[in-house]
N, C-alpha and C positions, 0 to 999 in steps of 0.2 A: 812092231806092227808092220803088216804087209799092206801093200797098195795094189789091189787088183791081182792079176795072175803074173807074178814075177817081180814086181817092185818090192824091195825091202827097205825099211827105214834105217838110216845110219845110226847105229847105237851110240856112236861116240859123239853125236851132236844132239842138242836139245831143240834143234830147228827142224822144220818139216822138209828134210832132204832125203830123197829115196834113190835107191840104186837097183839097176836091173842088168844082169850079165847076159849079153846076147852074142855069144861067139867071139868074133873078132872085135867087137865094140862093147862098151859098157855105157848104159844110159844113166845119167844123173838128172833127177827131176825135182823141181819145187814149183808150187803154184806161181806161174809167171815166167818159167824158164826151163829149158831142156838142153842139156849138154850131151853130145854123143862123142865119147872119148875112145880112142884106140885102146884095146885091152892092155897093151904093154905100158900105157901111161896112166891107167886108171888108179893105181894105188897112190901115186904121187898127187894126182888130181884130188882124190878123196882126202888125203892128209892136209892139203891146202885148205879145203873147205871146213875141216874139223879141228885143225891144229893152230899153231901160232899165227895170229892175224898178220904179222909182218911177212909171212911167207906167201900170202895170197897175192895172186896176180892174174891178169888176163881173165879167161873164162871162169876160173875158180872163184875169183873175187866177185865177178859179175853174178854168178849163181848164188854165192853166199849172201850178197846184198838183196837179191830177190827173196831168198828164204827169210831174211830178217824182216823185210817188208810184209811178207805173207803172215809171219807170226804176229807182227804188230797189228795187222788188219784183223786177224782172227781174235786177238785178245780184246780189241776195241769192240768188235761185234758181240763177242760173248758177254761183255760187261754191260751192254745196254739193257735197260729195264724192258721187261716184256710188256708192251703196251699195244695190244692188237687193234687194228683199224679195219679189219675185214672179218666178217662173220660167215663161216661156211657151215651149212646145214646138211647133214645126212638125215633126212626125215624118217627114213625106214630103209630096209634092205630087200624089199620085194621087187621083183623084176619080171618083165614079160619076155625076156630072152634067156637063153642058156649058153652063154659064151664059154668056149672051151678053156679060156684062160682067166675066168672070173676070180678076182681076189676076194670076193665076198663069200666064197664057199666055205669059209672057216668060221661062220657065225657060231658063237658059243652057247647060245640059249634060244628060247622061243622068240619069234618075231616081235619086235617092239617098235614104238613110234616115239618121236620127240614130242614133248608137251609144249604148249604155248607158254606155260609158266617158265620153263627152262629157257626157251628162246627169248622171252622178255628180259629175264635177268641178264643173259649174255649180251643182248642187244644194247642194254643200257651201259654196260661196261665199254663196249665198242664205241657207242655214240659219244661218251665222255672223252675217250681218247681222240676220236676224230675231231671233236670240237676244240680240244686242246691243241691239236697239231694243224688245224685248219685244213682238214681233208674231208672229202665226201665219204659217206657211209657206203661201204661195199658189201653187198649181200650176195652170197654164192649158194646156189642150190645144186648139190652134187649127190654123190652117194655110192654106196655099195649096191644100191638098187636103182630103179628108174623113178625119179621124183614125180613124173607126171601121172603115175598110176592113181594118185589120190589128189586130184586138182583142188578139192575143197581144202585140204591141208595146206597146199601151196598158197592158195588165196588167203587163207587165214593168217599164215605166217607173213606173207607180203604186206597185207594190210597192217599188221602189227608193226613191222619194221618201218614201213613208210610213215606211220604215225609217230614212232619214236624219233626218226630222223627229222621230221617236221618240228616236233617239240623242241629239238635241239638246234634248229635253224640250219640243218644239213641237207645238202643234195644227196640223193641216193642213186647208186648204180647197181642194177640187178642183172645177174648172170645165172644161166642155168645150163647144165650139162645133161643131155638126153640122148637116148639111142635113136631118136627120130622115127621110131615105128609107131606112128600116131594116126588116128583118124583125122580127117580134114578139120573138123570142128575143134578138136583138141590142139591141132597145130596152130589154128587161127588164134585160139586163146593164148597159147604160148607166146606168139608174136605180139599180142597186145600187152602182155604183162611184163615182158623182159626187154632189157636194153641190148643184150648180146646173147645169142644162143650158140652153144657148142654141140655139134652132133658127132657121135662116134660112128664111124663107118670105115670098114677095112678094105673097101674096094668094090669091084664089080660083083655080080651075083655069085659067081663060083667061089670067090674068096669069102665074101660076106656070109654066105649060107654054110660054109664049112666052119668058120670060126665064131660066128655070132648067130647061133641057131635060134629059130622061132619054134617053140614046142608044138604049135598047131600047124606048122608048115606053111605059114603065110609068106607071101612074097615081100620080105622085108626091104630089099633094095628099092622096089617100086614105091613102097610107102615112104621111104626116106627121101627119094627124089621128089615126091609130092610134098612132103613137109618142107623141103628146101625151097620149092617154088612158092609156097604160101608165105614163108619168111621173107623171101625177096619181094613178093608183092606188097607186103606190109612195110617195106623199106627198112627192115631191121638187119643189122650185120650178122653174118654167119661165119663161124669157124668150124673146121672139121678136124677131128682127131683120129688118127690111124694107129692101130696097134700092129706092129710087125712081129711075126713069129718066124722061127726057122723054116716053116713051110711057105711063107709068103714073101719074105724080104727080097728075094730075087725078082719079084714082079713089081717092084716099086715104080718103074716107068709106066707100066700099065695102070697101076693104081692112081698115079698122078694124073694121067690122061683122063681116066674115068671121072675122078672127083672134079677136076677142073672143068670138064665139059658138061657134066650132068648136075653137079651140086653148086658150082660156081661160088665158092666161099671167098671171103677176104683173106683167109690164112688157112694153111694146112699144117698141122702139127703131127709128126710121126714119132713114135716112141717104141723102142724094143719092149717086148713083153716083160712084165714084172714077174719076179719069182715070189709068188704068194698064192694063197688059195689053191686053185686046181693046178697051178703051174709048179712043178718041182725042178730041181737043179738040172736034170737031164733034158728038160723042155726048153731051156734057155740057150742063148748064143754062146759060142766058143770063140776064143781068139783066132782060131784057124779060119773062121768065116769072115774075118774083118775085111779083107780085100774085096770080097764079093759084096759085102754089105755097103761099104763106102762107095764102091763103083756104081752100084745100083742106086744108091742115094743121090749121087751127083748127077746121074743121068735123069732121074726123076725130078730133081731140082731144076734142071734145064727145061724140062717139059712144062713144069708149073710156071716157070718164069716166062715162057712163051705166052701164057695167059695172064701175065702180070700178077701171079699169086705166089706169095712166099711159101717155100717148102722148108719147114723148120723142124729142129729137134733139140731137146735139151742136151742130149748126148753127154759126152765127157769133154770138158773145156779146160785143157791144161793151162791155158793162159790166165785163168781166173782163180781167185780165192773163193772157192765155193764148196758146197757140201751136200748133205742129205736134204731131201725135199721135206724139211722139218717145218711144221706149221708155226712153231714158236719163233724160229728165226725169220720167218716170213711175216711176222706180226699178224697172224691169223688165229682167231678163236674158233675152234672147230668142234662142233657138237655132233654127237653120234647117238644112235638109239640106246636107250637105257639112261638118257639124260646125263651123259658124261661129256667131258671135254678131253680131247686127245691131242698129242703132239705130232701124230703121224697120219697121213691121209689114207694109208692102207689099213688102219684100225677101223673096224666096222661096227663094233658095239662095246658097251661098257665092260663086259666080261673080258673081252680080248685086251682092252686097254689096261685093265688091272693085271692080267697075266703077264703082259709085256712091259709093265712099269712105264706106260706112256700116258697115263691119265694126268690131267691138269686139275688141281683142286680149285674150285670156285665157290666163294661164299655168296649165296643168294641174299643173305640179310644185309651185308655191307657192300654188295656189288664190287667186291675186290677179288682179285686173283691171288690165291694164297700161295701158289708156287711162284714166287716173285723172281727166283733165279732161273736161268735157262737150264733145261735138263742136260745131262751129259749123254753123249751118244753111245756110251757103253751099254745103256739100257735097250738100245735098238736090237730087235731080234735079227739074228743072222748076220753074216759078214757083209760089210758095205765099204767099198773102197773110197767112198766120199766122206767118211766120218770125220776126217780132219779138216774139212773145208766148208765154206759157206757160200750159199748161192747169191752172192752179191759181187759184182765185178770189181776187181782191183785196178788201180792205175798201173798200166804196163808200159815200160820203155820199149819201144819197138825197134830200137837200134840193135842189129845183130852184132855179135862179136865173134871173132875167130882167132884162135891162138894155137900154134903148134898142132895143126890138123885137128883141133877140137872145135866142133861145130855147135853153136848155141842157137836155139830156135825160140825167140821170145814170143812170136805170134805167127808162126807159120801154120799151114794146115796140120791139124793134130795127127801125129803118127798113128797109123791104122791100128797098130798093136795096143796103143794107149786107149784108143777109142773102144777097141774090143774088150779091154779089161774092164772098162766102165759098163759096157753092155752086159757082160756076163755076170756082173755082180749086182745088177739093178734089182 
């Protein structure tokens, strides 16, 4: 198995240890540790990590222990029962924008909508788990489309979920992701009904109108600014999500300044464009762009920090045991049009879930999830360098070790090439 562009798993080991030959140095990586080894010492270092335990010393022993810890953490996480405490709803896939990178462009059949009956059955499963674990009920309205296009459907679903939460003595937290291109009355309704609103905005007009087009040519940025103001006036928190493409990532400082000044969110989340839907491999990032990407990211983060706004990305986190953005491992029950449940947020309808073997079987009669074991990631479509890890932080020893000019980085800034490997495979 390979890890990103260059990392190869050590075949002699059953642990998640990966090797990347980089000229005068060889990198050895496991979740929680990176060792940069001079090429002339690499074979000896590798034999220590995979051979006789008595031969391990210094950095090789340190890296081996991190790999053991990562494997143990992964095994524990994989064995946990799937007990979702969050319900995510893709009510439909209709949208009022035509984004150049839309991942919903691969819809497999005619437009469909979730039914209240399906939502009710799933909500009861989630409510029982929340009650058992002492957690609030989390309801997320997201989608391959724009959920606010049909406010009556949103109201009906919210009323249903609030009733089920109340019947089970649960508090409820309501989140919605929207493109923010709303009339004032729709934005006010949004602020009344939800506890947290996330708006997708890629930056000032020039960038927004190139990447997130409005078919009728409306001034989307002006409408988004208006929506943000209405949300602030209602006293509700606002997050902004930015999709970065190869055409826009160099302008991150400009994007940070615009969003911080005009939208004033509590957080800004930036993500490299996903390879799905309208986006093909050639439209994604390459490792050669890593230096520029990280440099622009850090400059933008400094600008956002000036406004006391976090500038965040899920990125690639070499110091964590983490993996694909899998809804099962996040304890999310995710419903999509066609009244199906899916393990992947990029799956937009029941037909696609079946094609990619990502459907989760749910029994409405017994309110039980039939797929009780967590799915393997071999079913995920396309290569993903995160298939061996899980998005939960591991406990990391931050004491660096150095031996014979071998440098170990337990939690330093992620090497830019490692960051790029994750971006290019997203």
